[in-house]
N, C-alpha and C positions, 0 to 999 in steps of 0.2 A: 496464576492463570484462569482462574475464573472469570475474574473480575475483569481481564482484557474480552475472554467471551463475550458475556453477558452484554459488554457494552459496545462491543465491533461486530458481532453476530445474531445478538438478538440471545435473549433469556430462556427460549423454547427450540434452542436449536438441538436439531438430531448428532451428533457424531459418526460416520457413518462407521469410518474404521478406526479402534485405537490398540497400536503397536507397544509392546514391552519389549524394546531393544535386548534387554540382559537381565540378570537378574541382582544386581548390583543394587544396594537399599536406594544409591541416590539416582537412579533412573525409575525404576517402581514405585517406591512410596507415595510420590506425587500425585500420581496418575489415581490412586484410590477415593482422594475427594472431587475431583474433578468427572470419575467414575459415579461417584455417588450423587454429584447434581446434575447430570445432563443424560438423555438416554442416550446408548451406543447401540448401533447396530451389530457391531463383530465387536469380539474382543479377541486378538491375536498374543499369545504367549506361550513358549516352551517351557514346561514345567518338569523339571528332571526324575522327577521319582513316579514319569510313566513308563519311563525306561531301566524302571529298576531290575527286570528278569534280566536283560542284556546286557548289565554290566555286574551285576552280583558278584559272578565270580573271580569280579578284580578285589573282591574283598574278604577281607580274614574271615573262616570259615564261621566264627560262633555269629556272626548278622544272621539273622533270618529275613526273608524278605519283607514280610510285614514291619519290623524289628525296625530295618536300613530304611524305607518308606516312612515310617515316623519321624528317625530323624532327619530323616531331607527334608522333609514336611516343616517338621519342626522350625529350623534353621532359614528354610524361605515366607517368611510371615507375611512380608506382603505379596505375594505371588498364592498363598493358601488365600490373603484376605481377598484379593480379586478373583478367587477359583469362586468364590462362596459369592460373594455378591451377583457374580454371573449367572454361576446356578441358582440362584433365589429368581434370578428374572428369566430364569429357563433356557439360558443364554449359555450353549457349550463352549466353553475357549479355543480358538486354532489356532495348529500346530504355524511355525512360520520358518519352514524353512526356501532354501531355493527352489524355484519352481511357482512356488504360489506367486498371485496376482492380488493387489491389495490397492483396488480402487487404480490411480492410474501408477502405481507402482509396483514393480516385479521385482522378488526377492530373490537377492543372487549369490547370498550366505546366509548361514553357516547351512550347508549341507546336512542332514537325517544323520549321514556315516559319518560325519567329522564333528557333529555334537554331540552323542555317545562317546565317542572318542575320548570327546573334552571332561565326560563327568567326572570321572575317577576324578580327576585334578582341579575341580571347581573347590574353592574355599569353604562353600559350606555340606562339603559330602563328608562322609568318613574319610582317614585317611585311608588307600589305596594298600591292597597288601602288595608292594613291590623292597626291591633292595634298599635299606637304608640311604645310601646314595641317592636312591631316586627322589626317597622321601625329603631328603634334603634339599635335591632342586627344586621341588613344589617350595618349600619356605623361602627359596629365595627369588620368586615371583615380586616377593613383597619388598625387596631389597633397592631403593630410588640410589641409581651413581647419581647425585646431585652436585657435584663438583661445579663450582662458578668460575674457576678463573677463565680469564676468555684468553679465545686463538682469533687468527682474522681469515674470511672468507672473501670471495670475491666472487660476482656473477658468475667467472669462469671458475672457481675454487669451491669445491663442495666436502666439508667435512663429514657428514647424515653419515651415522654408522652404517656398513653394510649388512651389520651381523649385530645387533644390537641387543641385551639383555631379553628375553621374553617377558611381554607382557601378563597381565594372570589367564589362567583356563576360562574364568567367566568372560571376561575383555574379549578373547579373543571370538566363542560364542553369540558376539553378538550380532543382529540382525544388519546387513547391509540390501540398502534396496535404491533402486535406478526408477524417477520418477521424468514424465514428461509434461512439463507445463507450458500452454503455447510457445511449442516445439523449443522449448528450452532443459536440457536433460539433465536433470539434480541428483547428486550422490549423496546420499545419507550413511554413515560410517556409525556413528554412537560411537562406543569406545575400541572397536575391532582393531587387530592388529594385522601386521605383515602377512602372517600365515591365511584370515581371512579375505583378505583385502586381494590376495593372489589369488585365492581359490575366487571370490568374486570376481576379478578378471578372465579367468578362465570360462567361468560359467558364458559370463557375458560374450565375449570370444566365440563360444558355443554356438549362440543365439543369434549371431550377427551383427551384437548392436553395443560392441566395446570401442569407443569412442572418448576422446576427450568430454567430459562434461563442462557443462556452461557454470552449473555451478556446485560445490565439491564442499563437503564439512569435515572438516580437519580433526580426525578422530583426538578421543581423551583428551582436550583440550591443548593439545598441541605438544604430545610426550615422544620422547627420542624413542619409545620402545614401541610405536607403534607406528610407524613407518620406514621405509626403506627406501636408499634412490631403485628398487631393482621394482618395487611393485609401483613410484611414482610414475616409475616410468613407462611400465604397462598401462597404467590409467591414465595420467596427462602428457605423454609423450617425453620424448627425450628433453634435455635442455638446451637452453639456447640465449642462456645470460637476458631472460627476456624479453626478449626482440621480436614475438609474437605474440597478443596480447591471445589466450585463450580462454579465460573464463576468469569467475569470482571462485574465493576462499573463503569460507565459514566455517569463526571459531567461536565457541562462546566458553567462556572460562569463568564467570563471574566476577565480583566484584573486589578492588584492591589484589587483582594476584598479577602481579608483575612480569613476575620470572614467565607463565603462561602466556603465548605458547611458544616454547623454546625458540629461541633464535634461528638455530639451524634448523627447524623444520619448518619456521615462517619460511627463511630465504630458499627453502630445498623449492616450495611451491613459486615463489617471485619468479625464481632464476626457469622456471617452468611455465611462466607465461600467466601468471595467474596474480592479480591483487587479492590479496590477504584483507579482510577485515574480520576483527576481533571483537565481539560482545562482551562486556567489563561491566554489567548491572545484572541484576537478580529479574528483572522483567520479561515479556516478548521483545523482541529489538524490529527494526524495518529492514529485512534482506535483500540484498541488492535484487537489480530488475523488480523491484515490486511485486513481488510475488503476496504478501501481505503487507502493507503500506502503513499497517496502523504498527503503535510500538516508537522506540525509540531509534535513532537512526546512528549510523556507525561509519568511519571515515579510513581507508586504507593507510594501513602501516609502511612502512618505507623498509628497504632492506637494509640489514644489521651488518657493518662486517666487522662488530665484533661480538662472536659467539659462545654459548660455554664450553669450557674445554673438560674432555671426558675425563 
């Protein structure tokens, strides 16, 4: 990424806004060398330890406030390093909750209230003081249903789960942003799940800006846990068998991950009028509409009649 920025935007470029979508290592760690290399005007990230006072009563009484903060900070080493780097530059990282405006992007989720509700279930916070059954539920976040038996779908037959197993609490805390470039609406979703996407849709509706985006990032490599028919209908419109083109969907999966995106997820976007472009490289890509014309190009993928069975 550093090479790409230096080559196409200049070695002395200033990054206006850097946004940490959520605390998972694969989303936060790579920003550190970029932050070190370039000047950054604003760093946006949510740091769970800032809300210790509001969540401490949900943890075992043996935790002191200071002890809980130290524990949580020790497990968020990349956020802590970014915080340190920012403070070294006399820059205070900014909270990133719905209502924030970041350049051309409006933040639609998470709300501060929902983010704080999610903190006790983050993988990198101590287990909350709940019933054993609730604790077991937290562990189930990490159990993937990877059945690869195939079933049939058609443009008018959808098998996407209306109530999938929950994605992780950290994923659900992902920042969702709606941007406007040259009259094109772009929805960035990171690894958010159905709850966050629906919160974003309701907030966008309250602002009068809810309409099918011209481009949408498919969340979390196209996992079946992160979208449902209801939330896709809210954002993209009702399925019409792809009869009307509405926009482009982009998903990054990395090299050699042929099982991603899940076919029934890809089909769900195609069914609602979106061409699905899959980035299968480790570097920058050429995005549809040419928002950044530099990088490797992608080709829209076809509808799949054989999809994974749950």
